[in-house]
C-alpha positions as CSV (number, residue, x, y, z in Angstrom):
1,M,1.6,-59.2,10.9
2,N,4.5,-57.9,8.8
3,N,4.6,-54.6,7.0
4,T,3.7,-56.2,3.7
5,D,0.5,-57.7,5.2
6,E,-0.4,-54.3,6.7
7,V,0.1,-52.6,3.3
8,Q,-2.1,-55.1,1.5
9,Q,-4.8,-54.9,4.2
10,E,-4.8,-51.1,3.9
11,I,-5.1,-51.2,0.1
12,Q,-7.8,-53.9,0.1
13,G,-9.8,-52.0,2.7
14,L,-9.6,-48.9,0.5
15,I,-10.7,-50.9,-2.5
16,S,-13.7,-52.2,-0.5
17,E,-14.7,-48.7,0.6
18,Y,-14.4,-47.5,-3.0
19,A,-16.6,-50.3,-4.3
20,T,-19.2,-49.5,-1.6
21,I,-19.4,-45.8,-2.4
22,R,-19.5,-46.6,-6.2
23,K,-22.4,-48.9,-5.6
24,R,-24.2,-46.3,-3.5
25,F,-23.5,-43.6,-6.2
26,E,-25.1,-45.8,-8.8
27,E,-28.2,-46.5,-6.6
28,V,-28.7,-42.7,-6.0
29,K,-28.1,-42.0,-9.7
30,Q,-30.8,-44.4,-10.7
31,K,-33.2,-42.8,-8.2
32,H,-32.6,-39.2,-9.4
33,P,-31.8,-39.3,-13.2
34,E,-33.0,-35.7,-13.5
35,Y,-29.8,-34.6,-11.7
36,L,-27.3,-37.5,-12.2
37,E,-27.8,-38.7,-15.8
38,G,-26.1,-37.9,-19.0
39,N,-22.3,-38.5,-18.5
40,D,-20.1,-41.5,-18.4
41,N,-17.6,-40.6,-15.6
42,Y,-18.1,-39.5,-12.0
43,I,-16.5,-36.1,-12.3
44,G,-18.6,-35.4,-15.4
45,I,-21.8,-36.5,-13.6
46,I,-21.0,-34.3,-10.6
47,G,-20.2,-31.4,-12.8
48,E,-23.5,-31.8,-14.7
49,Y,-25.4,-32.0,-11.4
50,W,-24.1,-28.6,-10.4
51,A,-24.9,-27.3,-13.8
52,T,-28.4,-28.6,-13.5
53,L,-28.9,-26.7,-10.2
54,F,-27.5,-23.6,-11.7
55,L,-29.7,-23.7,-14.8
56,R,-32.8,-24.6,-12.7
57,E,-32.2,-21.5,-10.6
58,K,-31.7,-19.3,-13.6
59,Y,-34.2,-20.6,-16.1
60,G,-36.8,-22.7,-14.2
61,K,-39.3,-24.5,-16.5
62,K,-37.4,-23.6,-19.6
63,L,-35.2,-26.6,-18.9
64,D,-38.1,-29.0,-18.2
65,K,-38.5,-30.6,-21.7
66,F,-34.8,-31.5,-21.9
67,I,-34.7,-32.9,-18.3
68,E,-37.9,-34.9,-18.9
69,G,-36.3,-36.4,-22.0
70,K,-33.2,-37.4,-20.1
71,V,-35.3,-39.0,-17.3
72,Q,-37.3,-41.1,-19.8
73,Q,-34.0,-42.2,-21.4
74,A,-32.7,-43.3,-18.0
75,K,-35.8,-45.2,-17.1
76,S,-35.8,-47.1,-20.4
77,K,-32.1,-48.0,-19.7
78,Q,-32.9,-49.2,-16.2
79,D,-35.6,-51.4,-17.7
80,N,-33.1,-52.9,-20.0
81,Q,-34.8,-51.4,-23.0
82,K,-33.0,-49.7,-25.9
83,S,-32.5,-46.0,-25.0
84,K,-34.4,-43.9,-27.5
85,A,-33.4,-40.4,-28.6
86,F,-35.7,-37.5,-27.8
87,E,-35.9,-34.2,-29.7
88,V,-35.6,-30.7,-28.2
89,G,-35.0,-27.6,-30.3
90,G,-34.8,-29.6,-33.5
91,V,-31.9,-31.7,-32.1
92,S,-32.2,-35.5,-31.6
93,Y,-30.5,-36.2,-28.3
94,S,-29.2,-39.6,-27.3
95,N,-26.8,-40.9,-24.6
96,S,-24.0,-40.8,-27.2
97,T,-24.7,-37.2,-28.3
98,E,-21.4,-35.3,-28.4
99,W,-20.9,-31.7,-27.4
100,L,-24.4,-31.1,-26.2
101,D,-25.2,-31.4,-22.5
102,F,-28.3,-29.2,-22.0
103,V,-30.9,-27.4,-24.1
104,V,-32.8,-24.4,-22.7
105,E,-36.1,-23.7,-24.4
106,H,-36.3,-19.9,-24.2
107,D,-39.2,-19.5,-26.7
108,E,-40.5,-22.5,-28.6
109,A,-42.7,-20.4,-30.9
110,K,-39.7,-18.4,-32.0
111,K,-37.5,-21.5,-32.1
112,D,-35.2,-19.7,-29.6
113,Y,-33.1,-22.5,-28.0
114,E,-29.8,-22.4,-26.2
115,F,-27.4,-25.3,-26.6
116,I,-25.0,-25.8,-23.7
117,S,-21.8,-27.7,-23.2
118,V,-20.6,-28.5,-19.7
119,K,-17.0,-29.1,-18.5
120,A,-15.9,-29.8,-14.9
121,I,-12.3,-29.3,-13.6
122,S,-11.4,-31.4,-10.6
123,S,-9.0,-30.1,-7.9
124,E,-6.7,-33.0,-8.7
125,R,-6.1,-31.7,-12.2
126,K,-2.7,-30.0,-12.0
127,D,-3.0,-27.9,-15.1
128,K,-6.5,-26.7,-14.0
129,K,-7.7,-26.8,-17.7
130,S,-11.1,-27.9,-18.8
131,G,-11.8,-30.5,-21.4
132,P,-11.8,-29.2,-25.0
133,I,-15.0,-27.6,-26.5
134,K,-14.8,-28.1,-30.2
135,Y,-15.4,-25.3,-32.6
136,P,-18.7,-25.5,-34.5
137,I,-18.1,-27.4,-37.7
138,N,-19.5,-26.6,-41.2
139,S,-23.1,-27.6,-41.4
140,S,-22.5,-29.5,-44.7
141,T,-20.2,-31.9,-42.9
142,K,-21.6,-35.4,-42.9
143,I,-22.1,-36.6,-39.4
144,S,-24.0,-39.5,-37.8
145,S,-27.6,-38.8,-36.8
146,N,-27.0,-39.3,-33.1
147,R,-24.6,-36.3,-32.8
148,F,-25.4,-32.7,-32.4
149,N,-23.7,-30.8,-35.3
150,P,-23.3,-27.2,-33.9
151,K,-23.2,-24.3,-36.3
152,L,-21.9,-20.8,-35.8
153,E,-25.5,-19.4,-36.2
154,D,-26.7,-21.6,-33.3
155,N,-27.1,-20.1,-29.8
156,L,-24.1,-21.9,-28.2
157,S,-23.1,-21.6,-24.5
158,A,-20.7,-23.2,-22.1
159,I,-20.6,-23.9,-18.4
160,I,-17.2,-24.6,-16.9
161,I,-17.1,-25.6,-13.2
162,M,-14.0,-25.6,-11.0
163,L,-14.6,-28.2,-8.2
164,D,-12.9,-28.0,-4.8
165,E,-11.4,-31.0,-3.0
166,N,-14.9,-31.9,-1.7
167,L,-16.3,-31.7,-5.3
168,L,-18.3,-28.6,-4.4
169,P,-18.3,-25.7,-7.0
170,K,-15.5,-23.3,-6.2
171,E,-16.4,-21.2,-9.2
172,L,-18.9,-21.6,-12.1
173,L,-18.2,-19.8,-15.4
174,Y,-21.2,-19.3,-17.7
175,I,-20.4,-18.2,-21.2
176,E,-23.8,-17.3,-22.7
177,D,-22.5,-16.6,-26.2
178,L,-19.6,-18.8,-27.3
179,N,-19.7,-17.3,-30.8
180,Q,-18.1,-14.1,-29.4
181,I,-15.1,-16.3,-28.4
182,F,-15.2,-18.4,-31.5
183,N,-15.0,-15.3,-33.7
184,K,-12.3,-13.5,-31.7
185,K,-8.9,-13.2,-33.4
186,T,-7.2,-13.5,-30.0
187,I,-7.9,-17.3,-29.9
188,G,-4.6,-19.0,-30.0
189,E,-1.9,-20.5,-27.9
190,N,-1.0,-17.1,-26.4
191,A,-4.5,-16.3,-25.3
192,N,-4.9,-16.2,-21.5
193,Y,-8.3,-17.7,-21.3
194,C,-8.4,-20.2,-24.1
195,Y,-6.3,-21.7,-26.8
196,S,-6.4,-23.8,-30.0
197,D,-6.1,-27.5,-29.5
198,H,-3.2,-28.5,-31.8
199,W,-3.5,-32.2,-31.0
200,T,-6.7,-32.8,-32.9
201,K,-7.7,-32.1,-36.4
202,D,-10.6,-30.0,-35.3
203,K,-9.6,-26.9,-33.3
204,S,-11.2,-26.5,-29.9
205,I,-11.0,-24.1,-27.0
206,V,-10.0,-25.0,-23.4
207,F,-10.7,-22.8,-20.4
208,K,-8.2,-22.5,-17.6
209,Y,-8.6,-21.8,-13.9
210,Y,-5.8,-19.7,-12.5
211,K,-4.5,-19.2,-9.0
212,N,-7.1,-16.5,-8.3
213,G,-9.9,-17.9,-10.5
214,F,-11.1,-17.8,-14.1
215,D,-9.6,-15.1,-16.3
216,D,-10.7,-11.6,-15.3
217,I,-12.1,-11.0,-18.8
218,F,-15.1,-13.2,-17.7
219,K,-15.6,-11.5,-14.3
220,N,-19.3,-10.7,-15.0
221,S,-20.0,-14.3,-15.9
222,I,-18.6,-16.1,-12.8
223,Y,-20.8,-17.5,-10.0
224,L,-20.0,-18.7,-6.5
225,Y,-22.0,-21.3,-4.6
226,E,-23.0,-19.8,-1.3
227,N,-25.8,-20.9,1.2
228,N,-27.0,-23.5,-1.2
229,K,-27.5,-21.2,-4.2
230,F,-25.4,-19.7,-7.0
231,V,-24.7,-16.0,-6.7
232,P,-22.6,-13.7,-9.0
233,K,-19.0,-13.3,-7.9
234,I,-19.2,-9.6,-8.8
235,K,-22.1,-8.1,-6.8
236,S,-24.2,-5.6,-8.7
């Protein structure tokens, strides 16, 4: 066997292994849509899995209605039926809903809902920046019915997860009030922790993971994953 044959054998063996694990991933995803449903790429799915665990620990049953809706969507998709949108907090959620990844029902009677966007950063990403989270746009903007149209008066939050090389959470940043950041005058390309996205028409913010972790300004909002549970990085 020459070197070329050895190279092709190694590559094709790797492709076969990758195909096997992808198939296994999809099988487990279909079995557990309450944890592995709602994103269209594997890093995103894994990020939302960790976000689900974190929110379950923090809010318990306040997440139930949203998770149950996602499970029913996944089952209809598995049965080759058209995936139907479900409503939580006055928002119609579908598989193509942009921005919105979770809804926490704090108090249904008071219409107190928290809308959460999740971004995962893989260890392979050299710049260690999250995907962009768009600014809330004007409520009068016409937008298709299957999208969440966030407004500044909404209770908007974000979870940004830095994954290690084993795709375990290295740090989880939970910003409970994005409006405080949206309204800060420090947002701009010189801000340490977020900046305006100049490549799109709509401005957005991007969070960065530095050598020692997320920006220290968020130190009270950072969690570590230890002994199968999330704990504050700064102990009270």
